[in-house]
N, C-alpha and C positions, 0 to 999 in steps of 0.2 A: 504494500500500500504506500503510495507516495505521500510526502508531507502535505502536498496541496489538497489531497482528498481525504485527509484524516477527519474523524468526527470531532465534535465540539471538545476542546480541551477540558480536562478536569482541573479542579483546584488542587493545590499542593496537598498530597496525602490522601486524596480521595481514591477509593478503589473503583475501577470501571468494569462493568460487565460487557464484554464484547460479543455482539451477535452479528452474523452476516451470512453471505452466501457460502454454502458448503462448510459452515462452521458450527460446532456445538458451543455451549456456553462455557466460557473460561473467565476467571477473575485473575487479573494480575495485581498483586498487592504492592504497596509501597508508595514512595513519593517521587514526583517528577515535576519540575517547573512546567508551566503551561506550554511553552514553546517546544518542549521535548516530549509531549505526551503521546505523539505518534509512535514512540518506542513501545508503549504498552500494546498497541495494536499489532505490531510486528511480533512481539513475544507471544501474545495470545494466539495469533495465527500459526506460529510454529508449534505450539503445544497442540492446537486443534488438528493440525495436519499430520501430526506424528513425527515431525522433524525433531522436535524436542519432547522430552518427558518432564523434566524439571530443569529450571534455569534461574540464573540471577544476572542482572546487568546493572552496573554502576558507572557513573561519569562524574568527574570533578572538573571545575573550571576555576582558576585563580584560587585554588585551595578550598572552594566551596563544593559540597556534594549537591549536584543539580539533578541527578537521576539516581534512584536507589530502588530497584524493582525486582520482584521475584514471583515465582508461581509454578504451578504444575505439581509434580510428584517426585518424591525422593527415592522411589523404588519402581521397578518395572511392573509390579503387580498393582500399582496405584492404590496402595493401602496407607501410605504415609505422605501427607502433603509436604511440599517444599515450603518450609517456614522461613521467617526472617533470619533465624540463626542457623539454618541448615548450611553445612559445609561439605565440600567434596574434594577428592584427590584431583589435582589439576595437572598432573604429570609435568611436562617441561616448562609450564609457566613458573614452576618452582625455580628454574634456572635464573629467573630475573631477581628473585629474592637472594639467591646465592651471589649473583653479580653485585647487587646493591650492598650486601654485607662486605664483599671485597672492596668495593668502592669506598665504603665508610672507613675500613681499616687503612686503606691507602690515603684517604683524605686527611687523616690525623698524623700521617708521616711514618707509619709503622710498616708499610708495604710499598715497594717500588715495582710497578708492573714491568719495567724494562730490565730488571735484574733476572739472572738465571734462577729457575725454580730451585736448583741445587743450593743456592745461597741460603735459602730458608729450610730446605729439605735435602740434606746432603746425600742420603741414600738414592735420591732420584737421578744422580749423575751416572748411574750404570747404563750400559748398553748404548753408549754414544749419545746420551741425552744431556750432556754438560751445558750445551748452549741454548737449550729450550728455555724460553722466558715465561714469566707469569702471564704476560700478554698473549702468548701463544695458547695457553690454557683457556684464557678468557674468550678467545676468538675461534675456538675449534680448529686450531692450526698446529697442534703439537704432534699429530700423527698417532695419537693414542685414543682413537675413537671406540675401542673395545678391548677386550682381554684376549690374549693368545691362549692362555691356560684355560681348559674347559671349566666352566662354572655351573653350579646349580643355583636356582633362584634363592635359596636360603643363604648363599654366600654374600648376597647383597646386604645382609644384616650384620655381616662381620667386617667392620671398618678396617681393622688391621690387615686382614687378608686381602680385601679389595685394593687397598692402597699399596701394600707391599708388593703385590703382583705387578701393579702398574710401574712402581719404582724400578723393578728388575727388568721390565720388558723393553724391547727395542721398538722404535716408531715404525709404523706401517708405511709411511711415506716421509719424504724429507720435510722436517718441520719448517713452517713459515712459507711454504711454496704454494700450497693449495688448502682450501677449506675442506673439512670433512666432519660432519656433525658428530659431536661427542655425546651421544644420546643419553647414556647413563654415566659414563666415566667422568664427564666434566665436573660433576658435583663432588666426587671423591678427590679429584686432582686439586681443584680450587679449595675445597674444604680442608684438605690436609695442609695446604699452604697456610690457610687461616689458622688452623690449629697450631702449627709450628710457631707462628708469629704471636698469637694471643695466649696460648696455653689452654684454650677452650675449644670445644667443638663448634663448627659453623652454626649448627642449630641453636646452641647456647648463646653465641654472640648475637645472632639474629634476634632471638627472643629478648635478651636483656637490653639491647641497645637500639632496636628498631620496633619490634612488635609491641612490647610492653609499654614503652614511652608513648606510643601512638594509640594504645588500647585497641590494637588490631587483632582480629580473630584469624590469624594465619599461623600455621605450625609446621616446622620441619622437625618431625618427631612428635607425634600427637599423644598427649596424655590420655590414659584409658578413660578418664571421666567424661571425655567428649565423644566417645564412640557412638552414643545414642543419637547424636546430631548429624552423623555422616550419611550422606546420600550414597546409594549403591550405584557404582558405575555400571552401565549397560554396555557390554562389549560390541564393537562394530561387527559387521557380517564377515569381514576378512581381517584377521589379525596382522600386525605389522611384520611378523616373522613368517608368514604363511605364503607369501607371493614369490614371484621370480625376482632374482637379484641381478643387477647390472654388472656387479663386480664382486670380488671376494671380500674386499674391505666392507662393503655394504652388508654382505651375508654375515660376516663374523660380528659386525656391530649389532645387528638386530636379532641374532639367534643365540648368542652366548652371554647370558642365558636368554631364552625367550621370555618376554614379559606378558604375563596373562592378566588382563584387567580384573579378573575375579579375585586375584590375590590381594587387591586393594581393599577387599572387605575383611581381611584378616587383621588381628591385633599385631602380628609380627611385622607386617608391612607398615601399618599406620604408626607404630611406635618407633620404628627404625629411622635413623637419619639417612635419607637418600636424597642429597641436596640437588640432584638434577631432575628428579621425577617423583619424589614422595611427599611433596608439600600438600597440606590440606587447608582449604579456606573457601571463601566465597568472593563474589565480584566486589562486594563492599570493601573487604580487607585488602584485596589486590589493588584496587583503584586508589584507595585512601593512603596506602603505604607508598605507592609510586607517585602520589602527589608531591612527595619530597623532591623527586627529580624534575617534575614539571614546574616547580616553584622555587628553584634555586636552593634547595636543601631545607626548606621549612614546610612543615605540615602540622595542622591542628595547633598552630601558634608556637611550635617547638622547632628550633633549629637543630638539625642533626648532621647535615653536611654543609660544606661551603658551596657557593655557586660554581666555583672552579671544579670542585670535586664532582658535582653533578654532571657538568658538561664534558668531563672525561669520558663518559659513556658514548658520546657522539664521535669520538676520534676513530676514523676508519682504520681497521687493522688488516683485513684481508678481503679480497673479492675474487670470485671465480665460480666455476661450476662445482657445486659441492659433491665430493666423492661419495657421500653417504645418502644425501637427499636426492637420489635419482638424477644427479647431474643438474639440478636446478641452479640457475644463476643467482648468486646470493652475495650480500655484502655484510660483513660482521664488524661491529664496533667493539667496544670494551664490554663484552658480556651480553650484548643485545644485537638484534638485527637492525640494519639501517635501510632506508628507502632505496629502491632500485628496481631492476627489471622484474624480480620475483613479486614484490609487493610495492607498487607505486603509491605513494602517500601524498596528500596535498601540501604539506609543509616539510621543508627539508630537514629541520632540526627535530626529527621524530625518531623514536626508537620503539622497538616492539619485540615481542616473542609470544609464542603460543605453545600449547601442550597437545600431546597425542589425544585425539578424540574431539578437540575443538576449542578448549579454553584459550583465552587470549587477553593480553594486555597491550595497549598502545599508549605511549607517552608522547604527547605533542608539546614540545618545549616552547614553540612559537605561540601557540594558543594557550599555553600554561594549563593544559587539559590532560586528563587521563580517562581511558575507556576500558572497562573490563567486562568480560563475559565468562561465566562459569556455568557448566551444565553437567548432567550425568549421562545422557544418551550420547554415545560416542560415534563419530564418523571415522572414516579411514585416514583422514588427514593428520599430519604431524605438527603443523604450525597454523591452525585455524582453518575455517571453512566459510561457506556462503552464509551460514546463520549469523555468525559474528560480523562478517563484512557488511551485511545488509543493515545491521544496527549502527555500524560505524558511518555508513553513507548517510543514514537518516540523521545522525547526530551532527555531522559536518554540514549537511544541508540546512538544518534548523539553525545552527550557529551562524552560517553565512547570511541567512535570512534576517537575523537579528531578533 
């Protein structure tokens, strides 16, 4: 539905019952400024069509939350409504929280992205990796997109094993020459550097220095008392490790171990720190945390990073056809994707990333805005899909209209 054809806007906070052609009745809950209320219609239409089961969408502008909507169901059987405080595993949208944590540590002078990883993690210098920099880890350019040693899913819960194997392993391609998406390994690599620098796990630094100060409901390592609020991920028809692979690097990255979305329903997965894929939150927490980057390091009246520290994320690191993401042309900044051929965005100073199945965060530093979509029904995509993009287009259109 276009912005021009949307029904009468609701007042802030009013729930709307959407009815229309080929639609059942759906209520999308939450608040949206009048000019953005067309987002409700799109969300309701996605639930009614079956494109979504449960979802949340939040947008901030100039540090103010202007859209905070949710609706649908937290399970495939439609027995649990998606509530205001429902949270879900967001897969690789977690990487943006990991990047933000590293940016914070660097901003206070404790981490230099240009230094070799081995400066902080001496064991990493094995197998010809002496010159790999922290920036290579942040930008998926280290050549360590997966593990050579065969792993089982439970090995992802063993931090020491996962990191020590990567420290001993030789790169799969020459570091710094080509991008290759570090689907699971990036979190262990960056996380171990953060641990060596701070003496704390990445999840702990994130919680103590970002999530708790901002009162944000996002977790890298979910405490058991929150399990009842977690939506069940509904797997896509074809899993990421079930198709044909264009090269051996891609095959090894996605099949060792194979990631089964049903595992996200277990206490073991939820409780573990898997900083590239195991984060749990909702659109509100994702958008409001990243308002830090959109607003020069300040969110909810608290300064956590400097302006310079935030804009470090915009610095291009590597560009090319990604060896792991089906040779897609991509440009990586410091921990985030940058606008380019893969995802053209209206403003140049924009960073983004998404998670397997569909979750997404976009941070538009020019508009000082953030947009986040979190859902439980997964599509096959690894970095967002048409559901979130349609919401983004509607937001940018309404913003341009004033």
